[in-house]
C-alpha positions in Angstrom: 92.2 113.0 116.9 90.6 116.1 115.3 94.0 117.5 114.3 95.0 114.0 113.1 92.1 114.0 110.6 92.3 117.7 109.7 96.0 117.2 108.7 94.8 115.0 105.8 93.6 118.0 103.8 97.0 119.7 103.9 98.9 116.6 103.0 96.7 115.8 100.1 97.9 118.9 98.2 101.5 117.7 98.5 100.8 114.2 97.3 98.2 114.7 94.7 98.6 113.4 91.1 96.8 113.1 87.8 96.3 110.1 85.6 97.7 110.2 82.1 96.3 108.2 79.2 98.0 104.9 78.8 97.3 101.5 77.1 95.5 99.0 79.3 98.4 96.5 78.8 101.0 98.6 80.6 100.6 96.2 83.5 99.2 92.7 83.2 98.5 90.0 85.8 98.6 86.2 85.8 96.6 84.4 88.5 97.5 80.8 89.4 94.9 79.1 91.6 95.6 76.0 93.6 93.1 73.2 94.3 91.5 75.2 97.1 91.2 78.3 94.9 93.9 80.2 96.8 95.6 82.4 94.2 99.2 83.5 93.6 99.3 86.7 91.6 102.2 87.5 89.2 102.4 91.1 87.8 104.3 92.0 84.7 105.5 95.5 84.0 105.2 96.3 80.3 106.2 100.0 80.9 109.5 101.7 80.2 110.1 102.6 83.9 109.9 100.9 87.2 106.4 100.3 88.5 106.3 101.9 92.0 102.7 101.4 93.0 99.4 100.1 91.8 95.9 99.5 92.8 94.4 96.1 91.9 90.8 94.8 92.0 90.2 91.2 92.7 87.0 89.2 92.5 86.2 85.8 94.0 84.2 83.1 92.3 82.8 79.7 93.4 82.9 78.7 89.7 85.8 80.1 87.7 83.4 80.7 84.8 80.5 81.9 87.0 79.4 85.1 88.6 81.2 87.2 91.2 80.7 86.3 94.9 83.0 88.9 96.3 85.0 91.9 95.1 87.6 94.1 96.9 90.5 96.4 96.3 94.2 95.9 97.2 97.3 98.0 97.1 101.0 97.4 96.3 103.1 100.5 97.0 106.8 100.7 97.6 106.3 104.0 99.4 103.7 103.0 101.9 104.7 99.3 102.4 108.5 99.2 101.9 108.7 96.1 104.1 107.3 93.9 101.3 106.6 96.1 98.3 109.6 96.9 96.0 109.5 98.7 92.6 109.0 96.3 89.8 111.6 96.9 87.0 110.5 97.6 83.5 109.9 94.4 81.5 110.0 92.1 84.6 107.6 89.9 86.5 107.0 90.0 90.2 104.9 87.6 92.3 103.0 89.3 95.1 104.1 88.1 98.5 100.6 87.3 99.6 97.7 85.2 98.3 94.0 85.9 97.7 91.0 83.7 97.6 90.9 80.2 99.2 88.1 78.3 100.9 86.9 77.0 97.6 86.9 80.5 95.9 88.8 81.2 92.7 90.3 84.7 92.2 90.5 87.0 89.3 92.8 90.0 89.5 93.1 93.2 87.4 95.3 96.3 87.9 93.2 99.4 87.9 95.7 102.2 88.2 99.4 102.7 88.8 102.4 105.0 89.2 105.8 104.6 87.5 109.1 105.8 88.8 109.4 108.4 86.0 106.3 110.1 87.3 103.9 108.8 84.6 100.6 107.2 85.7 97.7 105.3 84.3 94.1 104.5 85.2 91.0 106.5 85.8 91.7 109.7 87.9 89.4 108.7 90.7 90.9 105.2 90.9 94.5 106.6 90.9 93.6 109.1 93.6 93.0 106.2 96.0 96.7 105.4 95.9 97.6 109.0 96.8 94.9 109.1 99.5 96.3 105.9 101.0 99.8 107.6 101.1 98.2 110.5 102.9 96.7 108.2 105.5 99.9 106.2 106.0 102.0 109.4 106.4 99.7 110.8 109.0 99.6 107.5 110.8 103.4 107.3 110.9 103.8 110.9 112.1 101.2 110.4 114.9 102.9 107.2 116.1 106.4 108.8 116.0 105.2 111.7 118.1 103.6 109.3 120.6 106.6 107.0 120.9 108.8 110.1 121.5 106.4 111.2 124.3 106.3 107.8 126.0 110.1 107.8 125.9 110.2 111.1 127.6 107.7 110.0 130.2 109.8 106.9 131.0 106.8 104.6 130.7 107.4 100.9 131.2 107.0 98.4 128.3 103.7 97.2 129.8 102.4 100.8 130.2 103.2 101.5 126.5 101.5 98.4 125.3 98.3 99.3 127.3 98.3 102.9 126.0 98.8 101.9 122.3 96.3 99.1 122.6 93.7 101.4 124.1 94.2 104.0 121.4 94.1 101.5 118.6 90.8 100.2 119.8 89.4 103.7 120.1 90.6 104.7 116.7 89.2 101.6 115.1 85.7 102.4 116.4 85.6 106.1 115.2 84.1 105.3 111.8 87.0 106.8 109.9 87.7 106.1 106.3 88.4 102.3 106.0 91.8 102.9 104.5 92.8 105.4 107.2 91.7 102.9 109.8 93.7 100.2 108.1 96.8 102.4 108.0 96.4 103.2 111.7 96.1 99.6 112.6 99.0 98.6 110.5 101.4 101.0 112.1 100.1 100.5 115.7 100.1 96.7 115.1 103.7 96.8 114.1 104.6 98.8 117.2 102.7 96.5 119.5 104.1 93.4 117.9 107.7 94.6 118.5 106.9 95.6 122.1 105.4 92.2 122.8 108.0 90.0 121.2 111.3 91.8 121.8 113.4 89.3 123.7 116.5 89.5 125.8 120.1 90.7 125.5 122.9 88.2 125.0 123.5 88.2 128.7 119.9 87.2 129.4 118.7 90.6 130.7 115.6 92.1 129.2 116.1 94.5 126.3 115.7 98.0 127.7 112.4 99.6 126.6 114.2 102.7 125.4 116.3 100.6 123.0 113.1 99.1 121.6 111.6 102.6 121.2 114.7 103.9 119.5 114.6 101.0 117.1 110.9 101.6 116.3 111.5 105.3 115.8 114.4 104.6 113.4 112.1 102.4 111.3 109.1 104.6 111.3 111.1 107.7 110.5 112.7 105.9 107.6 109.2 105.0 106.3 108.1 108.6 106.8 111.1 109.9 104.9 110.4 107.5 102.0 106.9 109.0 101.7 108.0 112.6 101.9 110.9 112.1 99.4 113.7 112.9 101.8 
């Protein structure tokens, strides 16, 4: 784990970026609340290049015109979350594939920083850096899980043994008091692995899917995500 955390400093130099001045209307959001307050968020890219990633800030309100009851930060990044996040073409809208709010709260959403495909950025430097930091965390999480999957394959562990090992490590890492976004990335990657291991079914002939086949499939996906982040 010490090497896991120490690697972040090295990776940060490779993924660092700087904000460039840009109009606040480069990216706009439209929030549609239903009767429960659960919100659908549509983002419009006013820029001249595809919008690859952005950080957004959302606040929840009991009264749409009242004070803030809760505030948080979210991310949309085609590099760290390619399963659901795709670059938004210039001049187009995209509705985020998840909702915020609910339980009687109404949401307000604003984009704080972002990165375009042509390399230009917008937002305060500190805010923008959170996007690059999260990419650091995701890259380290992917590399760590790739190495561990390769090792359990070499050790010929059973599916049940792998599930126990990954569950134990996930719980240990979640309790270390690491950066919240680092913990979130760890849990996202490990959660994906555990989900696949637990739900993979049977072959067409009814026999269980071989555990090595499941490992190979997971490795292919995680390596693809790693390569997206490293630009390969």
